[in-house]
PDB file of N, CA, C and O in Angstrom:
ATOM      1  N   UNK A   1      10.863-227.496 -72.960  1.00  0.00           N
ATOM      2  CA  UNK A   1      10.386-227.698 -74.285  1.00  0.00           C
ATOM      3  C   UNK A   1      10.849-227.027 -75.266  1.00  0.00           C
ATOM      4  O   UNK A   1      10.963-225.816 -75.077  1.00  0.00           O
ATOM      5  N   UNK A   2      11.239-227.566 -76.548  1.00  0.00           N
ATOM      6  CA  UNK A   2      12.313-226.844 -78.028  1.00  0.00           C
ATOM      7  C   UNK A   2      10.819-226.443 -78.442  1.00  0.00           C
ATOM      8  O   UNK A   2       9.713-226.849 -78.086  1.00  0.00           O
ATOM      9  N   UNK A   3      11.143-225.730 -79.105  1.00  0.00           N
ATOM     10  CA  UNK A   3      10.256-225.298 -80.143  1.00  0.00           C
ATOM     11  C   UNK A   3      10.007-226.352 -81.292  1.00  0.00           C
ATOM     12  O   UNK A   3       8.826-226.499 -81.607  1.00  0.00           O
ATOM     13  N   UNK A   4      10.953-227.113 -81.968  1.00  0.00           N
ATOM     14  CA  UNK A   4      10.727-228.350 -82.432  1.00  0.00           C
ATOM     15  C   UNK A   4       9.654-229.229 -81.972  1.00  0.00           C
ATOM     16  O   UNK A   4       8.992-229.893 -82.770  1.00  0.00           O
ATOM     17  N   UNK A   5       9.453-229.256 -80.651  1.00  0.00           N
ATOM     18  CA  UNK A   5       8.782-229.986 -80.013  1.00  0.00           C
ATOM     19  C   UNK A   5       6.842-229.674 -80.045  1.00  0.00           C
ATOM     20  O   UNK A   5       5.813-230.277 -79.744  1.00  0.00           O
ATOM     21  N   UNK A   6       7.261-228.346 -80.614  1.00  0.00           N
ATOM     22  CA  UNK A   6       5.465-227.737 -80.590  1.00  0.00           C
ATOM     23  C   UNK A   6       4.727-228.127 -81.375  1.00  0.00           C
ATOM     24  O   UNK A   6       5.035-227.925 -82.549  1.00  0.00           O
ATOM     25  N   UNK A   7       3.555-228.786 -81.107  1.00  0.00           N
ATOM     26  CA  UNK A   7       2.768-229.481 -82.158  1.00  0.00           C
ATOM     27  C   UNK A   7       1.565-228.179 -82.579  1.00  0.00           C
ATOM     28  O   UNK A   7       0.647-228.478 -83.343  1.00  0.00           O
ATOM     29  N   UNK A   8       1.669-226.728 -82.005  1.00  0.00           N
ATOM     30  CA  UNK A   8       0.441-225.615 -82.244  1.00  0.00           C
ATOM     31  C   UNK A   8       1.195-225.231 -83.296  1.00  0.00           C
ATOM     32  O   UNK A   8       2.422-225.217 -83.393  1.00  0.00           O
ATOM     33  N   UNK A   9       0.305-224.899 -84.132  1.00  0.00           N
ATOM     34  CA  UNK A   9       1.447-224.090 -85.700  1.00  0.00           C
ATOM     35  C   UNK A   9       1.226-222.550 -85.118  1.00  0.00           C
ATOM     36  O   UNK A   9       2.066-221.717 -85.455  1.00  0.00           O
ATOM     37  N   UNK A  10       0.305-222.203 -84.395  1.00  0.00           N
ATOM     38  CA  UNK A  10       0.518-220.814 -84.178  1.00  0.00           C
ATOM     39  C   UNK A  10       1.807-220.583 -83.374  1.00  0.00           C
ATOM     40  O   UNK A  10       2.748-219.862 -83.702  1.00  0.00           O
ATOM     41  N   UNK A  11       1.647-221.527 -81.958  1.00  0.00           N
ATOM     42  CA  UNK A  11       3.131-221.565 -81.360  1.00  0.00           C
ATOM     43  C   UNK A  11       4.080-221.190 -81.752  1.00  0.00           C
ATOM     44  O   UNK A  11       4.811-220.264 -81.400  1.00  0.00           O
ATOM     45  N   UNK A  12       4.162-222.365 -83.025  1.00  0.00           N
ATOM     46  CA  UNK A  12       5.434-222.392 -83.999  1.00  0.00           C
ATOM     47  C   UNK A  12       5.510-221.153 -84.290  1.00  0.00           C
ATOM     48  O   UNK A  12       6.475-220.579 -83.786  1.00  0.00           O
ATOM     49  N   UNK A  13       4.647-220.373 -85.101  1.00  0.00           N
ATOM     50  CA  UNK A  13       4.989-219.406 -85.756  1.00  0.00           C
ATOM     51  C   UNK A  13       4.916-217.999 -85.047  1.00  0.00           C
ATOM     52  O   UNK A  13       5.189-216.841 -85.361  1.00  0.00           O
ATOM     53  N   UNK A  14       4.527-218.508 -84.186  1.00  0.00           N
ATOM     54  CA  UNK A  14       4.825-217.404 -82.669  1.00  0.00           C
ATOM     55  C   UNK A  14       6.876-216.961 -82.400  1.00  0.00           C
ATOM     56  O   UNK A  14       7.721-216.069 -82.481  1.00  0.00           O
ATOM     57  N   UNK A  15       6.648-218.337 -82.070  1.00  0.00           N
ATOM     58  CA  UNK A  15       8.530-218.280 -81.748  1.00  0.00           C
ATOM     59  C   UNK A  15       9.320-217.681 -83.323  1.00  0.00           C
ATOM     60  O   UNK A  15      10.151-216.778 -83.413  1.00  0.00           O
ATOM     61  N   UNK A  16       8.829-218.386 -84.263  1.00  0.00           N
ATOM     62  CA  UNK A  16       9.766-217.434 -85.653  1.00  0.00           C
ATOM     63  C   UNK A  16       9.494-216.118 -85.957  1.00  0.00           C
ATOM     64  O   UNK A  16      10.297-215.346 -86.481  1.00  0.00           O
ATOM     65  N   UNK A  17       7.988-215.776 -85.520  1.00  0.00           N
ATOM     66  CA  UNK A  17       7.875-214.243 -85.422  1.00  0.00           C
ATOM     67  C   UNK A  17       9.129-213.773 -84.736  1.00  0.00           C
ATOM     68  O   UNK A  17       9.975-213.305 -85.498  1.00  0.00           O
ATOM     69  N   UNK A  18       9.485-213.805 -83.191  1.00  0.00           N
ATOM     70  CA  UNK A  18       9.947-213.453 -82.274  1.00  0.00           C
ATOM     71  C   UNK A  18      11.425-213.542 -82.853  1.00  0.00           C
ATOM     72  O   UNK A  18      11.895-212.431 -83.095  1.00  0.00           O
ATOM     73  N   UNK A  19      12.079-214.383 -83.069  1.00  0.00           N
ATOM     74  CA  UNK A  19      13.225-214.729 -83.512  1.00  0.00           C
ATOM     75  C   UNK A  19      13.613-213.476 -84.887  1.00  0.00           C
ATOM     76  O   UNK A  19      14.485-212.611 -84.965  1.00  0.00           O
ATOM     77  N   UNK A  20      12.676-213.835 -85.685  1.00  0.00           N
ATOM     78  CA  UNK A  20      12.782-212.720 -87.009  1.00  0.00           C
ATOM     79  C   UNK A  20      12.420-210.883 -85.959  1.00  0.00           C
ATOM     80  O   UNK A  20      13.173-209.995 -86.359  1.00  0.00           O
ATOM     81  N   UNK A  21      12.008-210.693 -85.483  1.00  0.00           N
ATOM     82  CA  UNK A  21      11.647-209.499 -85.142  1.00  0.00           C
ATOM     83  C   UNK A  21      13.096-208.941 -84.353  1.00  0.00           C
ATOM     84  O   UNK A  21      13.538-207.793 -84.404  1.00  0.00           O
ATOM     85  N   UNK A  22      13.720-210.191 -83.568  1.00  0.00           N
ATOM     86  CA  UNK A  22      14.873-210.033 -82.783  1.00  0.00           C
ATOM     87  C   UNK A  22      15.951-209.865 -84.102  1.00  0.00           C
ATOM     88  O   UNK A  22      16.539-208.784 -84.137  1.00  0.00           O
ATOM     89  N   UNK A  23      16.201-210.658 -84.980  1.00  0.00           N
ATOM     90  CA  UNK A  23      17.541-210.627 -85.627  1.00  0.00           C
ATOM     91  C   UNK A  23      17.028-209.281 -86.523  1.00  0.00           C
ATOM     92  O   UNK A  23      18.000-209.024 -87.233  1.00  0.00           O
ATOM     93  N   UNK A  24      16.017-208.359 -86.805  1.00  0.00           N
ATOM     94  CA  UNK A  24      16.094-207.314 -87.345  1.00  0.00           C
ATOM     95  C   UNK A  24      16.490-206.093 -86.363  1.00  0.00           C
ATOM     96  O   UNK A  24      17.288-205.199 -86.642  1.00  0.00           O
ATOM     97  N   UNK A  25      15.838-206.226 -85.272  1.00  0.00           N
ATOM     98  CA  UNK A  25      16.277-205.088 -84.384  1.00  0.00           C
ATOM     99  C   UNK A  25      17.743-205.432 -84.169  1.00  0.00           C
ATOM    100  O   UNK A  25      18.487-204.454 -84.245  1.00  0.00           O
ATOM    101  N   UNK A  26      18.330-206.603 -83.916  1.00  0.00           N
ATOM    102  CA  UNK A  26      19.966-206.668 -83.786  1.00  0.00           C
ATOM    103  C   UNK A  26      20.328-206.116 -85.155  1.00  0.00           C
ATOM    104  O   UNK A  26      20.825-204.994 -85.254  1.00  0.00           O
ATOM    105  N   UNK A  27      20.098-206.858 -86.178  1.00  0.00           N
ATOM    106  CA  UNK A  27      20.868-205.946 -87.627  1.00  0.00           C
ATOM    107  C   UNK A  27      20.652-204.710 -87.313  1.00  0.00           C
ATOM    108  O   UNK A  27      21.674-204.146 -86.922  1.00  0.00           O
ATOM    109  N   UNK A  28      19.438-203.874 -87.336  1.00  0.00           N
ATOM    110  CA  UNK A  28      19.341-202.533 -87.406  1.00  0.00           C
ATOM    111  C   UNK A  28      20.276-201.583 -86.529  1.00  0.00           C
ATOM    112  O   UNK A  28      20.959-200.652 -86.956  1.00  0.00           O
ATOM    113  N   UNK A  29      20.150-202.042 -85.135  1.00  0.00           N
ATOM    114  CA  UNK A  29      21.147-201.418 -83.901  1.00  0.00           C
ATOM    115  C   UNK A  29      22.878-201.902 -84.247  1.00  0.00           C
ATOM    116  O   UNK A  29      23.931-201.391 -83.864  1.00  0.00           O
ATOM    117  N   UNK A  30      22.659-202.887 -84.974  1.00  0.00           N
ATOM    118  CA  UNK A  30      24.456-203.008 -85.265  1.00  0.00           C
ATOM    119  C   UNK A  30      24.989-202.041 -86.603  1.00  0.00           C
ATOM    120  O   UNK A  30      26.112-201.619 -86.879  1.00  0.00           O
ATOM    121  N   UNK A  31      23.267-201.846 -87.508  1.00  0.00           N
ATOM    122  CA  UNK A  31      24.211-201.052 -88.755  1.00  0.00           C
ATOM    123  C   UNK A  31      24.160-199.316 -88.183  1.00  0.00           C
ATOM    124  O   UNK A  31      24.911-198.420 -88.569  1.00  0.00           O
ATOM    125  N   UNK A  32      23.023-199.196 -87.148  1.00  0.00           N
ATOM    126  CA  UNK A  32      23.235-197.295 -86.726  1.00  0.00           C
ATOM    127  C   UNK A  32      24.749-197.632 -85.977  1.00  0.00           C
ATOM    128  O   UNK A  32      25.698-196.978 -86.410  1.00  0.00           O
ATOM    129  N   UNK A  33      25.016-198.600 -84.896  1.00  0.00           N
ATOM    130  CA  UNK A  33      26.126-198.142 -84.446  1.00  0.00           C
ATOM    131  C   UNK A  33      27.327-197.900 -85.568  1.00  0.00           C
ATOM    132  O   UNK A  33      28.090-196.936 -85.499  1.00  0.00           O
ATOM    133  N   UNK A  34      27.371-198.614 -86.306  1.00  0.00           N
ATOM    134  CA  UNK A  34      28.115-198.746 -87.402  1.00  0.00           C
ATOM    135  C   UNK A  34      28.399-197.389 -88.564  1.00  0.00           C
ATOM    136  O   UNK A  34      29.071-197.293 -89.591  1.00  0.00           O
ATOM    137  N   UNK A  35      27.384-196.313 -87.685  1.00  0.00           N
ATOM    138  CA  UNK A  35      27.368-194.994 -88.925  1.00  0.00           C
ATOM    139  C   UNK A  35      26.305-195.043 -89.895  1.00  0.00           C
ATOM    140  O   UNK A  35      25.958-193.983 -90.418  1.00  0.00           O
ATOM    141  N   UNK A  36      25.685-196.223 -90.240  1.00  0.00           N
ATOM    142  CA  UNK A  36      24.853-196.286 -91.748  1.00  0.00           C
ATOM    143  C   UNK A  36      23.297-195.227 -91.168  1.00  0.00           C
ATOM    144  O   UNK A  36      22.779-194.985 -90.078  1.00  0.00           O
ATOM    145  N   UNK A  37      22.997-194.813 -92.747  1.00  0.00           N
ATOM    146  CA  UNK A  37      21.924-194.244 -92.727  1.00  0.00           C
ATOM    147  C   UNK A  37      20.281-195.170 -92.048  1.00  0.00           C
ATOM    148  O   UNK A  37      20.126-196.338 -91.692  1.00  0.00           O
ATOM    149  N   UNK A  38      19.441-194.156 -92.101  1.00  0.00           N
ATOM    150  CA  UNK A  38      18.085-195.706 -91.635  1.00  0.00           C
ATOM    151  C   UNK A  38      18.205-196.034 -93.110  1.00  0.00           C
ATOM    152  O   UNK A  38      18.947-197.000 -93.285  1.00  0.00           O
ATOM    153  N   UNK A  39      17.903-195.729 -93.774  1.00  0.00           N
ATOM    154  CA  UNK A  39      17.775-196.423 -94.823  1.00  0.00           C
ATOM    155  C   UNK A  39      18.685-197.664 -95.172  1.00  0.00           C
ATOM    156  O   UNK A  39      18.124-198.664 -95.622  1.00  0.00           O
ATOM    157  N   UNK A  40      20.140-197.664 -94.984  1.00  0.00           N
ATOM    158  CA  UNK A  40      21.506-198.630 -94.446  1.00  0.00           C
ATOM    159  C   UNK A  40      20.844-199.520 -93.600  1.00  0.00           C
ATOM    160  O   UNK A  40      20.607-200.680 -93.938  1.00  0.00           O
ATOM    161  N   UNK A  41      20.483-198.973 -92.350  1.00  0.00           N
ATOM    162  CA  UNK A  41      20.111-199.821 -91.375  1.00  0.00           C
ATOM    163  C   UNK A  41      19.019-200.919 -91.803  1.00  0.00           C
ATOM    164  O   UNK A  41      18.989-202.147 -91.724  1.00  0.00           O
ATOM    165  N   UNK A  42      18.313-200.140 -92.191  1.00  0.00           N
ATOM    166  CA  UNK A  42      16.638-200.985 -92.542  1.00  0.00           C
ATOM    167  C   UNK A  42      17.096-201.970 -93.667  1.00  0.00           C
ATOM    168  O   UNK A  42      16.380-202.969 -93.734  1.00  0.00           O
ATOM    169  N   UNK A  43      18.026-201.923 -94.479  1.00  0.00           N
ATOM    170  CA  UNK A  43      18.497-203.048 -95.079  1.00  0.00           C
ATOM    171  C   UNK A  43      19.157-203.953 -94.839  1.00  0.00           C
ATOM    172  O   UNK A  43      19.173-204.997 -95.492  1.00  0.00           O
ATOM    173  N   UNK A  44      19.922-203.671 -93.704  1.00  0.00           N
ATOM    174  CA  UNK A  44      20.620-204.435 -92.686  1.00  0.00           C
ATOM    175  C   UNK A  44      19.784-205.163 -91.752  1.00  0.00           C
ATOM    176  O   UNK A  44      20.132-206.315 -91.494  1.00  0.00           O
ATOM    177  N   UNK A  45      18.874-204.757 -91.268  1.00  0.00           N
ATOM    178  CA  UNK A  45      17.679-205.317 -90.758  1.00  0.00           C
ATOM    179  C   UNK A  45      17.126-206.462 -91.338  1.00  0.00           C
ATOM    180  O   UNK A  45      16.958-207.604 -90.912  1.00  0.00           O
ATOM    181  N   UNK A  46      16.821-205.782 -92.654  1.00  0.00           N
ATOM    182  CA  UNK A  46      15.729-207.288 -93.502  1.00  0.00           C
ATOM    183  C   UNK A  46      16.980-208.442 -93.964  1.00  0.00           C
ATOM    184  O   UNK A  46      16.695-209.631 -93.819  1.00  0.00           O
ATOM    185  N   UNK A  47      18.105-208.147 -94.416  1.00  0.00           N
ATOM    186  CA  UNK A  47      19.147-208.686 -94.230  1.00  0.00           C
ATOM    187  C   UNK A  47      19.286-209.964 -93.001  1.00  0.00           C
ATOM    188  O   UNK A  47      19.348-211.181 -93.174  1.00  0.00           O
ATOM    189  N   UNK A  48      19.301-209.383 -92.070  1.00  0.00           N
ATOM    190  CA  UNK A  48      19.475-209.883 -90.999  1.00  0.00           C
ATOM    191  C   UNK A  48      18.116-211.414 -90.673  1.00  0.00           C
ATOM    192  O   UNK A  48      18.195-212.562 -90.236  1.00  0.00           O
ATOM    193  N   UNK A  49      17.096-210.590 -91.155  1.00  0.00           N
ATOM    194  CA  UNK A  49      16.069-211.892 -91.405  1.00  0.00           C
ATOM    195  C   UNK A  49      16.258-213.031 -92.641  1.00  0.00           C
ATOM    196  O   UNK A  49      15.884-214.200 -92.738  1.00  0.00           O
ATOM    197  N   UNK A  50      17.056-212.087 -93.589  1.00  0.00           N
ATOM    198  CA  UNK A  50      16.865-213.390 -94.208  1.00  0.00           C
ATOM    199  C   UNK A  50      18.375-214.198 -94.233  1.00  0.00           C
ATOM    200  O   UNK A  50      18.627-215.091 -95.042  1.00  0.00           O
ATOM    201  N   UNK A  51      18.945-213.907 -93.608  1.00  0.00           N
ATOM    202  CA  UNK A  51      20.072-214.755 -93.133  1.00  0.00           C
ATOM    203  C   UNK A  51      19.846-215.440 -91.849  1.00  0.00           C
ATOM    204  O   UNK A  51      20.795-216.072 -91.384  1.00  0.00           O
ATOM    205  N   UNK A  52      18.589-215.407 -91.126  1.00  0.00           N
ATOM    206  CA  UNK A  52      18.429-216.199 -89.701  1.00  0.00           C
ATOM    207  C   UNK A  52      18.143-217.812 -89.946  1.00  0.00           C
ATOM    208  O   UNK A  52      17.421-218.360 -90.778  1.00  0.00           O
ATOM    209  N   UNK A  53      18.891-218.301 -89.020  1.00  0.00           N
ATOM    210  CA  UNK A  53      19.340-219.678 -89.458  1.00  0.00           C
ATOM    211  C   UNK A  53      17.992-220.270 -88.480  1.00  0.00           C
ATOM    212  O   UNK A  53      17.921-219.928 -87.299  1.00  0.00           O
ATOM    213  N   UNK A  54      17.055-221.089 -89.038  1.00  0.00           N
ATOM    214  CA  UNK A  54      15.445-221.129 -89.055  1.00  0.00           C
ATOM    215  C   UNK A  54      15.962-222.369 -88.165  1.00  0.00           C
ATOM    216  O   UNK A  54      15.601-222.382 -86.989  1.00  0.00           O
ATOM    217  N   UNK A  55      16.909-223.573 -88.713  1.00  0.00           N
ATOM    218  CA  UNK A  55      16.980-224.468 -88.205  1.00  0.00           C
ATOM    219  C   UNK A  55      17.697-223.965 -86.506  1.00  0.00           C
ATOM    220  O   UNK A  55      16.883-224.427 -85.706  1.00  0.00           O
ATOM    221  N   UNK A  56      18.486-223.464 -85.944  1.00  0.00           N
ATOM    222  CA  UNK A  56      18.522-222.709 -84.879  1.00  0.00           C
ATOM    223  C   UNK A  56      17.473-222.388 -84.106  1.00  0.00           C
ATOM    224  O   UNK A  56      17.511-222.646 -82.903  1.00  0.00           O
ATOM    225  N   UNK A  57      16.371-221.771 -84.687  1.00  0.00           N
ATOM    226  CA  UNK A  57      15.410-220.892 -84.039  1.00  0.00           C
ATOM    227  C   UNK A  57      14.476-222.440 -83.691  1.00  0.00           C
ATOM    228  O   UNK A  57      13.936-222.571 -82.592  1.00  0.00           O
ATOM    229  N   UNK A  58      14.422-223.076 -84.312  1.00  0.00           N
ATOM    230  CA  UNK A  58      13.801-224.793 -84.299  1.00  0.00           C
ATOM    231  C   UNK A  58      14.062-225.371 -82.855  1.00  0.00           C
ATOM    232  O   UNK A  58      13.178-225.715 -82.071  1.00  0.00           O
ATOM    233  N   UNK A  59      15.536-225.425 -82.613  1.00  0.00           N
ATOM    234  CA  UNK A  59      16.223-226.159 -81.667  1.00  0.00           C
ATOM    235  C   UNK A  59      16.140-225.403 -80.525  1.00  0.00           C
ATOM    236  O   UNK A  59      16.486-225.896 -79.452  1.00  0.00           O
ATOM    237  N   UNK A  60      15.556-223.796 -80.631  1.00  0.00           N
ATOM    238  CA  UNK A  60      15.883-223.299 -78.900  1.00  0.00           C
ATOM    239  C   UNK A  60      14.770-223.730 -78.246  1.00  0.00           C
ATOM    240  O   UNK A  60      13.866-224.277 -78.876  1.00  0.00           O
ATOM    241  N   UNK A  61      14.702-223.541 -76.938  1.00  0.00           N
ATOM    242  CA  UNK A  61      13.182-223.443 -76.192  1.00  0.00           C
ATOM    243  C   UNK A  61      12.670-222.362 -76.318  1.00  0.00           C
ATOM    244  O   UNK A  61      13.348-221.368 -76.579  1.00  0.00           O
ATOM    245  N   UNK A  62      11.651-222.330 -76.195  1.00  0.00           N
ATOM    246  CA  UNK A  62      10.970-221.377 -76.683  1.00  0.00           C
ATOM    247  C   UNK A  62      10.837-219.933 -75.487  1.00  0.00           C
ATOM    248  O   UNK A  62      10.440-218.812 -75.804  1.00  0.00           O
ATOM    249  N   UNK A  63      11.220-220.296 -74.313  1.00  0.00           N
ATOM    250  CA  UNK A  63      11.376-219.972 -73.192  1.00  0.00           C
ATOM    251  C   UNK A  63      12.487-218.512 -73.214  1.00  0.00           C
ATOM    252  O   UNK A  63      12.352-217.309 -72.991  1.00  0.00           O
ATOM    253  N   UNK A  64      13.588-219.414 -73.613  1.00  0.00           N
ATOM    254  CA  UNK A  64      14.874-218.538 -73.835  1.00  0.00           C
ATOM    255  C   UNK A  64      15.182-217.312 -75.029  1.00  0.00           C
ATOM    256  O   UNK A  64      16.268-216.807 -75.314  1.00  0.00           O
ATOM    257  N   UNK A  65      13.866-217.041 -75.593  1.00  0.00           N
ATOM    258  CA  UNK A  65      13.752-216.518 -76.904  1.00  0.00           C
ATOM    259  C   UNK A  65      13.536-214.636 -75.952  1.00  0.00           C
ATOM    260  O   UNK A  65      12.531-214.455 -75.265  1.00  0.00           O
ATOM    261  N   UNK A  66      14.149-213.986 -76.038  1.00  0.00           N
ATOM    262  CA  UNK A  66      14.373-212.333 -75.822  1.00  0.00           C
ATOM    263  C   UNK A  66      13.093-211.805 -76.306  1.00  0.00           C
ATOM    264  O   UNK A  66      12.635-211.953 -77.439  1.00  0.00           O
ATOM    265  N   UNK A  67      12.530-211.130 -75.256  1.00  0.00           N
ATOM    266  CA  UNK A  67      11.207-210.239 -75.670  1.00  0.00           C
ATOM    267  C   UNK A  67      11.596-209.767 -76.800  1.00  0.00           C
ATOM    268  O   UNK A  67      12.748-210.073 -77.107  1.00  0.00           O
ATOM    269  N   UNK A  68      10.841-208.922 -77.750  1.00  0.00           N
ATOM    270  CA  UNK A  68      11.012-208.023 -78.668  1.00  0.00           C
ATOM    271  C   UNK A  68      11.470-206.697 -78.088  1.00  0.00           C
ATOM    272  O   UNK A  68      11.194-206.498 -76.905  1.00  0.00           O
ATOM    273  N   UNK A  69      12.063-205.858 -78.690  1.00  0.00           N
ATOM    274  CA  UNK A  69      12.120-204.471 -78.158  1.00  0.00           C
ATOM    275  C   UNK A  69      12.329-203.292 -79.391  1.00  0.00           C
ATOM    276  O   UNK A  69      13.123-203.574 -80.288  1.00  0.00           O
ATOM    277  N   UNK A  70      11.687-202.100 -79.432  1.00  0.00           N
ATOM    278  CA  UNK A  70      11.848-201.061 -80.375  1.00  0.00           C
ATOM    279  C   UNK A  70      13.195-200.876 -80.272  1.00  0.00           C
ATOM    280  O   UNK A  70      13.777-201.092 -79.209  1.00  0.00           O
ATOM    281  N   UNK A  71      14.095-200.274 -81.848  1.00  0.00           N
ATOM    282  CA  UNK A  71      15.340-199.508 -81.743  1.00  0.00           C
ATOM    283  C   UNK A  71      15.369-198.383 -80.702  1.00  0.00           C
ATOM    284  O   UNK A  71      14.465-197.715 -80.200  1.00  0.00           O
ATOM    285  N   UNK A  72      16.688-198.389 -80.541  1.00  0.00           N
ATOM    286  CA  UNK A  72      16.867-197.034 -79.444  1.00  0.00           C
ATOM    287  C   UNK A  72      16.636-195.808 -79.901  1.00  0.00           C
ATOM    288  O   UNK A  72      16.717-194.898 -79.076  1.00  0.00           O
ATOM    289  N   UNK A  73      16.321-195.500 -81.201  1.00  0.00           N
ATOM    290  CA  UNK A  73      16.436-194.188 -81.802  1.00  0.00           C
ATOM    291  C   UNK A  73      14.917-193.652 -81.941  1.00  0.00           C
ATOM    292  O   UNK A  73      14.519-192.588 -82.414  1.00  0.00           O
ATOM    293  N   UNK A  74      14.019-194.990 -81.239  1.00  0.00           N
ATOM    294  CA  UNK A  74      12.345-194.496 -81.752  1.00  0.00           C
ATOM    295  C   UNK A  74      12.275-193.807 -80.387  1.00  0.00           C
ATOM    296  O   UNK A  74      11.259-193.197 -80.054  1.00  0.00           O
TER     297      UNK A  74
END
């Protein structure tokens, strides 16, 4: 089942939340690896959420989305 086929608004919202969290974590991690300070890495994380292609999120099966994880430095 794809996220686009989900009729329950809560399930759809959860899929979008998972994608946003994953984008933020990935953006933060990439920024930290690149040597940015915490504030710079946080800005990159927020930008990653802003740039998230929701069309892609809606086309991915919900089962294929990785679980959220915390930053390595936490």
